[in-house]
C-alpha positions as CSV (number, residue, x, y, z in Angstrom):
1,M,10.2,-22.5,-7.4
2,S,12.1,-21.7,-10.5
3,D,14.2,-24.5,-11.9
4,S,17.2,-22.1,-11.9
5,A,19.2,-22.6,-8.7
6,T,21.2,-19.4,-9.5
7,I,18.2,-17.1,-8.8
8,P,18.4,-15.9,-5.2
9,P,15.4,-16.3,-2.9
10,A,12.8,-13.6,-2.5
11,D,13.5,-10.7,-0.2
12,P,10.1,-9.6,1.1
13,S,11.4,-6.8,3.3
14,D,10.1,-4.3,0.8
15,M,6.6,-5.6,1.6
16,I,7.1,-4.7,5.2
17,A,8.1,-1.2,4.1
18,L,4.9,-1.0,2.0
19,H,2.8,-2.2,5.0
20,N,4.4,0.6,7.0
21,V,3.0,3.1,4.5
22,F,-0.5,1.9,5.4
23,R,0.2,1.9,9.2
24,E,1.5,5.4,9.1
25,A,-1.4,6.7,7.0
26,L,-4.0,5.2,9.3
27,D,-2.2,6.3,12.4
28,A,-2.0,9.8,11.1
29,A,-5.7,10.0,10.1
30,P,-7.1,11.8,13.2
31,G,-4.4,14.5,12.9
32,F,-4.5,15.0,9.2
33,V,-8.3,15.0,8.8
34,G,-8.7,16.9,12.0
35,S,-6.3,19.6,10.8
36,V,-8.7,20.7,8.0
37,H,-10.8,23.7,8.6
38,P,-14.1,23.7,6.7
39,D,-13.1,26.7,4.6
40,D,-9.6,25.5,3.8
41,T,-10.1,24.1,0.3
42,E,-6.4,23.7,-0.4
43,R,-5.8,21.6,2.8
44,T,-8.9,19.6,2.1
45,E,-7.6,18.6,-1.3
46,V,-4.1,17.7,-0.1
47,V,-5.4,15.4,2.7
48,G,-8.2,14.0,0.4
49,D,-5.7,13.2,-2.3
50,Y,-3.4,11.5,0.2
51,Y,-6.1,9.2,1.5
52,S,-7.8,8.5,-1.8
53,N,-4.5,7.3,-3.2
54,V,-3.3,5.4,-0.2
55,L,-6.6,3.5,0.0
56,E,-6.4,2.7,-3.7
57,L,-2.8,1.4,-3.1
58,L,-4.1,-0.9,-0.4
59,R,-6.7,-2.3,-2.8
60,S,-4.0,-2.8,-5.5
61,H,-1.6,-4.4,-3.0
62,H,-4.1,-7.0,-1.8
63,N,-4.9,-7.8,-5.4
64,G,-1.3,-8.4,-6.0
65,E,-1.1,-10.8,-3.1
66,D,-4.1,-12.6,-4.2
67,V,-2.6,-13.2,-7.6
68,L,1.2,-13.5,-7.1
69,L,1.6,-14.7,-3.5
70,T,-1.2,-16.8,-2.1
71,P,-1.5,-19.3,-5.0
72,R,2.2,-19.9,-5.1
73,L,2.5,-20.5,-1.4
74,V,-0.5,-22.8,-1.3
75,E,0.9,-24.9,-4.2
76,R,4.4,-25.0,-2.9
77,C,3.7,-25.4,0.8
78,P,0.6,-27.6,1.0
79,E,1.1,-28.5,4.7
80,R,0.5,-24.8,5.5
81,A,-2.2,-24.3,2.9
82,E,-5.0,-23.9,5.5
83,E,-3.1,-21.2,7.4
84,I,-2.2,-19.4,4.2
85,R,-5.8,-19.4,2.9
86,R,-7.0,-18.2,6.3
87,I,-4.7,-15.2,6.4
88,A,-5.4,-14.4,2.7
89,G,-9.1,-14.7,3.5
90,Q,-8.8,-11.7,5.8
91,H,-8.6,-9.6,2.7
92,E,-12.4,-9.9,2.3
93,P,-13.5,-8.2,5.5
94,V,-10.7,-5.7,5.2
95,E,-11.9,-4.9,1.7
96,G,-15.3,-4.0,3.1
97,M,-13.7,-1.6,5.6
98,L,-11.6,-0.2,2.8
99,E,-14.6,0.5,0.6
100,A,-16.5,2.1,3.4
101,A,-13.6,4.5,4.2
102,A,-12.9,5.3,0.5
103,A,-16.6,6.1,0.0
104,L,-16.5,8.8,2.7
105,V,-13.5,10.6,1.3
106,P,-15.3,12.4,-1.7
107,P,-18.2,13.8,0.4
108,W,-15.8,15.0,3.1
109,R,-13.7,16.7,0.4
110,T,-16.9,18.4,-0.9
111,D,-18.0,19.6,2.5
112,P,-15.4,19.0,5.3
113,T,-17.7,19.5,8.2
114,A,-16.9,18.3,11.7
115,E,-19.6,15.6,11.3
116,R,-18.1,14.3,8.0
117,A,-14.6,14.5,9.4
118,G,-15.7,12.3,12.3
119,E,-17.3,9.8,10.0
120,L,-14.2,9.6,7.9
121,T,-11.8,9.3,10.8
122,G,-14.1,6.6,12.3
123,A,-14.1,4.6,9.1
124,L,-10.3,4.9,8.8
125,A,-9.9,3.8,12.5
126,N,-12.2,0.8,11.7
127,L,-10.0,-0.1,8.8
128,R,-6.9,0.2,10.9
129,S,-8.4,-2.2,13.5
130,G,-8.9,-4.8,10.8
131,L,-5.8,-4.2,8.7
132,V,-3.0,-3.9,11.3
133,P,-3.4,-7.3,12.9
134,H,-3.6,-8.8,9.4
135,L,-0.4,-7.1,8.3
136,A,1.4,-8.4,11.4
137,E,0.2,-12.0,10.9
138,E,1.1,-11.8,7.2
139,E,4.6,-10.6,8.1
140,E,5.1,-13.3,10.8
141,A,3.6,-16.3,9.0
142,L,3.6,-15.7,5.2
143,L,6.7,-13.6,4.4
144,P,9.1,-16.3,5.8
145,L,7.4,-18.8,3.5
146,A,8.0,-16.4,0.6
147,V,11.7,-16.5,1.3
148,Q,11.6,-20.3,1.4
149,Y,9.3,-20.9,-1.6
150,M,9.7,-18.0,-4.0
151,N,12.7,-16.5,-5.8
152,A,13.8,-12.9,-6.4
153,A,12.5,-12.9,-10.0
154,E,9.0,-13.9,-8.9
155,W,9.0,-11.4,-6.0
156,G,10.1,-8.7,-8.5
157,E,6.8,-9.1,-10.3
158,F,5.0,-7.2,-7.5
159,P,6.0,-3.6,-8.4
160,A,4.9,-3.9,-12.0
161,H,1.7,-5.6,-11.1
162,G,1.0,-2.9,-8.5
163,L,1.6,-0.1,-11.0
164,Q,-0.6,-1.8,-13.6
165,H,-3.5,-2.2,-11.2
166,F,-3.2,1.0,-9.3
167,Q,-6.2,3.3,-10.3
168,G,-5.3,6.3,-8.2
169,D,-4.5,9.7,-9.8
170,K,-1.1,10.3,-8.2
171,V,1.3,7.4,-8.8
172,W,4.2,9.7,-8.0
173,L,2.8,10.1,-4.5
174,I,2.7,6.3,-4.0
175,L,6.2,5.9,-5.4
176,G,7.5,8.5,-3.0
177,L,5.7,7.1,0.1
178,I,7.1,3.6,-0.6
179,Q,10.6,4.8,-1.3
180,E,10.6,6.7,2.0
181,Q,10.5,3.3,3.7
182,L,13.2,1.6,1.6
183,T,17.0,1.4,1.8
184,P,18.9,2.8,-1.2
185,D,19.5,-0.8,-2.4
186,Q,15.8,-1.6,-2.2
187,V,15.0,1.6,-4.1
188,A,17.3,0.5,-6.9
189,E,15.7,-2.9,-7.0
190,M,12.3,-1.4,-7.1
191,E,13.1,0.9,-10.0
192,A,14.8,-2.0,-11.8
193,H,11.4,-3.7,-12.0
194,M,9.4,-0.6,-12.9
195,P,8.5,0.1,-16.6
196,P,11.1,2.5,-18.1
197,P,8.6,5.3,-18.8
198,V,7.6,5.3,-15.1
199,V,11.2,5.4,-14.0
200,E,11.8,8.3,-16.4
201,F,8.8,10.2,-15.2
202,W,9.7,9.6,-11.5
203,T,13.3,10.6,-11.8
204,G,12.4,13.6,-14.0
205,A,9.4,15.3,-12.4
206,G,7.7,12.9,-10.1
207,R,10.1,13.0,-7.2
208,A,10.0,16.8,-7.1
209,M,6.2,16.6,-7.2
210,F,6.2,14.2,-4.3
211,V,8.5,16.4,-2.2
212,E,6.4,19.4,-2.7
213,F,3.1,17.6,-1.9
214,I,4.4,15.8,1.2
215,G,5.8,19.1,2.5
216,R,2.3,20.6,2.3
217,L,0.7,17.5,3.9
218,R,3.1,17.3,6.8
219,G,3.8,20.9,7.2
């Protein structure tokens, strides 16, 4: 931990909020994908954009944990190292499920037949079956360790790292989905750790783009 005793401990409640983005997206997959008629190009693009970006967010999120969370907890809490590594090791099989689902989004967008919709919803359900228990175990076992062994400054590295490694095409969608799950104080903390150009874009145009998009997705 930092040698500065004045820095408060990490508050990992924002990670639970992020996990809820994934839970909600995967729970909604049968309804969202199933709502698309093969000749509805606009609806196909909206739902496809949503899942392409959420799946990329999950990839970026796990990368952040691998770099910023797991090594620190292993080093600072060696008596729990085996458990920490075991839970972090669940990323590998989940990554395979993630890649399988992500690979099915583009062909479904090109030709959203019932057969391809079934393949995509099946892959997303498979991802859900692997991911949701992992998220629960992580929240139960690892996040309390983060409070004990990490400080707020270290935890604040996650938003910038996530933005840096996110390779989707709608960062404003991701910011909006995450902020929906946060308290106003958590939103302020999140934006305090975001690069100024990103904050300027989000508060200028990005938030309105999110509201318009999410209205079409859920409408």
